[in-house]
N, C-alpha and C positions, 0 to 999 in steps of 0.2 A: 495436273492429271494424276489421279490415283487409280492404280490397278489393284484389284483383289485377285491374287494368284493361288489357285488350289495347289496343294502339294501332295505328293503320293502318300497314301495311308500305309504303305508298306514297301512294295516293289518300286524302286526308283524309276524304272522304265515306264511307269504309268504316267509320268508327267507329259504334258502335251508339247508339241513343237512350238505352238504359239506362246505357251507359258515360258519356255526357254528364251524365246525372242524378246518377250517383255522384260524378263529379268536381265537380259544382256543390255537393253537400252535404258533401263531405269537409272536415274541419278543416285537413288538411295533405296535400299531394301529394308523395310521394317520387318523385324523378326520376332515372333513370340518367344523363341529360344534361339539365340544366336548360334549356339553350339550345334543344334539340330539343323538349322538352316545352312550353316557352313558345310556340313557333310554333303548336303544336296548340291550346293554351289560348287564345291570342290570336285564332286563326281562328274559334273558337266563342264568343268574348267571355266567357271564364271567368277570373275574377280570384281566385286562391287563393295562399296562401304555398307556396313550393316549397323542398324541401331535397334535397341530393344523396344518392343511395343507389346505389352501384355497387360493382364487384368490388374496388376499391382502398380503400374505406372501410367496407364492410358489417360487418366484425368490430368496428371501432372504435365505430360508432354503434348497434350492435344493442341493447345493454342500455338505452340512453337511449330508443330508440324504443319498446321493450317497456314501459318504465315509463310513458311517455306514453299508450300504449294501455290500460294497466291503470287509468289515471286517467280513462278514458272518452272519449278522443279518437278520432275516426274518421279513418282514413288510407286513401289510395288510392296504390297503387304502379304507376307507369308506367315501362316500359322504352322504349327508343328506337323499336322497331318489333316488333310481334308480342306474344305472351303472355309476361308475366313468368315466369321460371323455365325457359323453353324456350331453352337456350343464353344465358340472361340471368340477372342476379341475382334472387333471391327465396327460394331454398330455405332459407337460414339463418334468415331472418325468419319464414317460415311455420312451420318446425320449432319455433322458440322460442315462437311464439304458441300453437301447439297444446299445447306442454308446460305452459303456464300458463293454459290454457282461455280464450284470447282467440279470439273467433269470426273465422274466415277464410273469405272467399268469393271465388271466382275467376269472373269473368264470362266467358262464351263470346265468342270473337272471333277476330281475325286471328292467323294463324300461317303463316309463309312456306312451310313444307314441305308443307302440305296442298294448296294449288292447284298447286304444282310436281309433286307426286305424282299428283294427279288428271289433270292434262293431259299427263303424260309418255307415256301410252299403254302403260305397263308395269303388270304385275299389282299391285293395291293391296289385295287382300283380306288379305294378310300382308306386312308390311314391317318393316324394322329401321332405326330412326332413330339415327344416330350423331352428329349435330351436327357440330361442328368436330373434325377429327382432331388428336391431339397433334402438336405441331410437331416434336419430336425423340424424347424418351424414350418407348418403347413403340409408336412409329408403325409400324415394320416388322412387329413381332409382331402388332399388331392387323390390319394389311392381310393378312397370311398367314392369319389366322383368318377374316377376312371373305371371303376368296377361296372358302371352302367353304360360305358361307352361301347357302341356297336361297331366302330371302326377298328381296324387292326392297330395295335399300339406299338410304338417303337421307342426304345430307351437306350441311352448310353449308361455304362456302369464301369466302375473300376474293378479289377480282379479281386481285391481284398474285400469288397462289399457284395460280390456276386451272390454268394450263398445266402447271406442275410436278406438280400432283395428278393430272391426267388422264394424264400420262406414267407416274406410279407405278401408277395403276389398270391401265394396259395391261400393265405389267410383272407385276403380281400377279394380275389378273383375266383378261387376254388381250385382244387388240386387237379381237376380233369381238364382245365383250360389248356388248349394246345399252344405250344410256343417253340421258338428256335433261338438258340444262343450261338452267335458267331464271334469268333475271336481270331486275332492275328490275320485278318483279311488281307489277301494278296501276298502274304508271306509264306515261307517254306512250310511252316507248321500250322497253316490255316485249318480251323476246325469249325464245323457247323453241326451242332447237336440239336436234334428235333425230337419232339414227343410232347407228352403232357407236362405241365409244370412239375408234378411229382416225379416223373421219370427223369426229367432234365436235372432237377435238384439232386436226385440220388446219384446221377453221374458225376456231378461236380463236387459232391461231398466226399467221394472216394479218391479224388485226385487234386493236386494243387492246380491253381489257376494262374495263368500268366497272360499278358498281352492286353490289347484294347478290346473291350467287350461291347457288343450290340445285342440287345434282347428284343425280340419281336414276339408279341403276345396276341393271340386271337381275341377279337372283340366279342362282346356279349352276343351270343347267338339267339 
């Protein structure tokens, strides 16, 4: 049995009671970063063995983990913040488990783009989640394509690349396109900046940027 367990994106109290129950009964917890997962487990006084599972080792450890699952072990996969598989490792392991009839269950829970989208004030009945844009290859081609998308667009971005990305959005989408940038969601210094791309860019050019970033951009009207 493999459980995919969403972890809080900021406030540790956002974890569900069921998630805590699963973590307590798991034989092994797979952690994207064992240091971050240990903070969560220590906070709720959960003592379980941890093993790293991240983008740099997932191919290497895949077969070993599946073999253990086939032997009857119960595993819980934790990524650093949010739901495993949403811009985080999980896909390879889930696909392999399904292929050999290992039961997989994903618990509902935290995902950063949902609160960012809901509080953006932009249409949310139809949206396009792009996650992190490619850093180089295919980036311009994708932005040209997304410029014609009429659904609300949702992106993840790092704080060090936020200003550059907003500048590119203005280049491809136009400066008057409405957007919302959310950072530090559910944390003490949560911030949601709304306005046109030009206005939001001006805001972040004047101050340093920290924290996890979600950008929500109006679709082509």
